[in-house]
C-alpha positions in Angstrom: -0.3 -0.2 -0.1 1.4 3.3 -1.1 1.9 6.0 1.3 0.5 9.6 0.4 2.3 12.5 -0.7 6.3 12.6 1.1 7.8 15.8 1.8 11.0 15.3 0.3 13.3 18.2 -1.2 13.2 18.9 -4.6 15.8 21.2 -6.0 13.7 22.2 -8.8 9.9 21.2 -8.7 8.6 23.6 -11.2 10.3 22.2 -14.1 12.3 18.9 -12.9 14.7 17.5 -15.5 13.8 15.2 -17.8 16.8 13.3 -18.0 16.7 13.4 -13.6 13.7 12.1 -14.0 14.1 9.7 -16.6 17.5 8.2 -14.1 15.3 8.2 -11.1 12.5 6.3 -12.8 14.9 3.7 -14.0 16.5 3.2 -10.8 13.2 2.9 -9.0 12.8 -0.3 -11.4 16.2 -1.8 -10.2 15.0 -1.3 -6.7 11.8 -2.7 -7.4 13.0 -5.8 -9.4 15.9 -6.7 -6.7 13.5 -6.4 -3.7 10.3 -8.0 -5.6 11.4 -11.4 -4.4 12.8 -10.8 -1.1 10.7 -10.6 2.2 11.8 -6.5 2.4 9.0 -4.9 1.2 9.7 -3.4 -1.9 6.7 -0.7 -1.9 8.7 0.5 1.2 12.1 0.6 -0.5 10.5 2.4 -3.4 8.9 5.0 -1.3 11.5 5.6 1.1 14.8 5.5 -0.8 13.8 8.5 -2.9 12.7 10.2 0.3 15.8 9.6 2.2 18.1 10.6 -0.7 15.9 13.7 -1.9 15.4 12.6 -5.2 12.3 14.5 -7.5 10.2 11.9 -7.3 9.8 12.2 -3.8 8.0 15.5 -4.1 5.8 14.5 -6.9 1.8 14.8 -6.6 0.1 11.5 -5.5 -1.6 10.8 -8.4 1.9 10.9 -10.2 3.4 8.6 -7.9 0.5 6.4 -8.0 1.4 6.3 -11.7 4.6 5.7 -11.5 4.0 2.7 -9.1 1.2 1.1 -11.1 3.8 1.1 -13.7 6.4 -0.5 -11.6 4.1 -3.2 -10.6 2.9 -3.7 -14.1 6.7 -4.4 -15.1 7.4 -6.5 -12.0 4.2 -8.3 -12.2 4.7 -9.2 -16.2 8.0 -10.5 -15.7 6.9 -13.0 -12.5 3.5 -14.0 -14.6 5.4 -17.2 -15.7 6.9 -18.4 -12.1 3.6 -17.4 -10.2 1.7 -19.5 -12.7 3.8 -22.2 -12.4 4.0 -21.9 -8.8 0.4 -21.5 -7.7 -0.6 -24.0 -5.0 -4.1 -25.8 -5.1 -7.3 -23.7 -5.2 -8.4 -24.1 -1.8 -5.2 -22.3 -0.6 -5.4 -19.9 -2.9 -9.0 -19.2 -2.2 -8.6 -18.5 1.9 -5.1 -16.6 1.0 -7.2 -14.0 -1.1 -10.3 -13.3 0.9 -8.7 -11.7 4.0 -6.7 -9.1 1.8 -9.9 -8.5 -0.2 -12.4 -7.8 2.6 -9.4 -5.9 4.5 -8.6 -3.8 1.5 -12.2 -3.0 0.7 -12.9 -1.8 4.4 -10.0 0.0 5.5 -7.9 0.9 2.5 -9.0 4.7 2.4 -7.5 4.7 6.3 -4.6 2.6 5.9 -3.4 5.4 3.2 -4.5 8.2 5.3 -3.2 7.1 8.9 -0.6 4.5 8.0 1.5 6.0 5.1 4.3 8.6 6.4 7.8 7.7 7.4 7.2 6.9 11.0 4.5 4.2 10.1 6.2 2.4 7.4 9.3 2.4 9.4 7.3 0.8 12.1 5.5 -1.8 9.6 9.3 -2.6 8.5 10.6 -2.9 12.4 7.2 -5.4 13.0 8.0 -7.3 9.9 11.5 -8.1 10.5 11.0 -8.9 14.2 8.1 -11.4 12.8 10.1 -12.7 10.0 13.0 -13.5 12.4 10.6 -15.0 15.2 9.0 -17.4 13.2 12.0 -18.6 11.0 13.2 -19.9 14.9 10.5 -22.3 14.8 11.7 -26.2 13.6 9.7 -27.2 10.5 7.6 -30.4 10.3 8.8 -31.4 7.2 6.8 -32.0 3.7 3.5 -31.8 4.5 0.3 -30.6 2.2 -1.4 -27.0 3.4 -4.6 -26.9 5.4 -7.6 -24.9 5.2 -6.0 -23.3 8.3 -2.7 -22.8 6.6 -4.5 -20.8 3.8 -6.2 -18.9 6.3 -3.1 -18.1 7.9 -1.7 -17.0 4.9 -4.7 -14.7 4.0 -4.7 -13.0 7.3 -0.7 -12.4 6.6 -1.7 -10.9 3.4 -4.3 -8.5 5.1 -1.7 -7.3 7.5 0.6 -6.8 5.1 -1.8 -4.0 3.6 -0.2 -1.8 6.1 3.0 -0.1 4.5 6.5 -1.5 5.4 4.9 -4.9 6.5 5.7 -6.7 3.1 3.4 -9.6 1.7 6.0 -11.8 1.2 7.6 -11.1 4.6 4.4 -11.5 6.2 3.4 -14.8 4.5 6.8 -16.2 4.8 6.7 -15.6 8.6 3.2 -17.1 8.6 4.2 -20.3 6.6 7.2 -20.9 9.4 5.2 -20.5 11.9 2.7 -22.8 10.8 5.7 -25.4 10.4 6.7 -25.3 7.1 10.5 -25.8 6.0 11.9 -22.7 4.7 11.8 -24.1 1.0 8.2 -24.8 1.4 7.1 -21.4 3.2 8.7 -19.4 0.3 7.0 -21.5 -2.4 3.7 -21.1 -0.4 4.4 -17.2 0.0 5.2 -16.9 -3.2 2.4 -19.0 -4.9 -0.1 -17.2 -2.9 1.3 -13.9 -4.0 -0.1 -13.9 -7.6 -3.8 -13.2 -7.2 -3.2 -10.1 -4.7 -0.5 -8.6 -7.0 -2.6 -9.2 -10.2 -6.0 -7.6 -8.6 -4.2 -4.6 -6.7 -2.1 -3.6 -9.8 -5.4 -3.9 -11.9 -7.7 -2.2 -9.7 -5.0 0.9 -9.6 -4.6 1.1 -13.0 -8.3 1.3 -13.4 -8.5 4.0 -10.8 -5.6 6.1 -13.0 -7.3 5.7 -16.2 -8.4 9.5 -16.1 -5.3 10.6 -14.6 -3.3 13.2 -16.4 -0.6 11.4 -18.5 2.3 14.3 -17.9 4.9 11.7 -16.7 4.2 8.5 -19.6 8.0 8.5 -20.1 9.3 8.4 -16.7 6.5 5.5 -16.1 7.6 3.7 -19.5 11.0 3.4 -18.2 10.2 2.7 -15.0 7.8 -0.4 -16.0 11.0 -1.5 -18.4 13.6 -1.4 -15.8 11.4 -3.2 -13.5 10.4 -6.1 -15.8 14.4 -6.2 -17.0 15.4 -6.2 -13.3 12.6 -8.5 -11.7 13.5 -11.0 -14.4 17.2 -11.1 -13.6 16.3 -11.3 -10.0 14.1 -14.4 -10.8 17.1 -16.3 -12.7 19.9 -15.3 -10.0 17.7 -15.7 -6.6 15.3 -17.9 -7.8 11.6 -17.7 -6.0 12.1 -20.1 -3.0 14.5 -19.4 0.2 16.0 -21.9 2.0 18.7 -20.0 4.6 18.0 -18.4 7.6 15.9 -15.4 7.0 17.5 -13.4 9.8 19.8 -11.2 7.0 16.4 -9.9 5.6 15.5 -9.1 8.8 18.0 -7.0 9.7 18.2 -5.0 6.3 14.6 -4.0 7.6 15.7 -2.6 11.0 18.5 -0.8 9.3 16.4 0.4 6.4 13.7 1.7 9.6 16.4 3.0 11.6 17.6 5.4 9.0 14.4 6.7 7.9 13.5 7.4 11.7 17.0 8.8 12.0 16.3 11.2 9.1 12.6 12.4 10.2 14.5 13.3 13.2 17.1 15.2 11.7 14.5 16.9 9.5 12.2 17.8 12.5 14.9 19.6 14.2 
């Protein structure tokens, strides 16, 4: 879930340099692709790294940043589509994992966007997700097992919680699957498999809502989509879709980003 307009420095907000906008859009695509397969919250990285570094895009109006975000998700989603299709779980698990985020999104989307979109809330989501990820990974696995109805519902509730900025859909579902006793590889397969419908549905909904929005930034949006597609496709080949090693490094990276966000926020508030 994207944050509302973030107050970030802009050297020339009235007439942003085309080259700078293009480079920032391409960089955001690389960030999206690198983070999309990892439990670190790609949305938090895409929103907060420009804010931390004072990029022009951090000061864009919400509608234009929404357009850019949709482009990033479309590019990443297209690159992930074949792997998502191959890795989909059974229909019952998909249905149970989809219902909670759909209901929560319908009822709470506006409140989440208006109340939980600032830097402090995103940092809190990153920290909460990091703690859940590290704690769940300590649980011993029960060996191979087929997901039960309770497992599917747990994954769905995790995806509903991940609507809060910074929590991370991948991180929340991975933590939930590990807490339910799945081994890391099985947990990551489930986490990745249930993400498809939510990713496609959320991106399609955002794109539909933006159909009448001004198209003043088509160039950067196209660059962002192409960059996200290329970076995500490369990440799938290099990283794969299954995590077999301990998850604490991802928790540590999330905590480090959260600490940086809070430190910069405190410094700018002084």
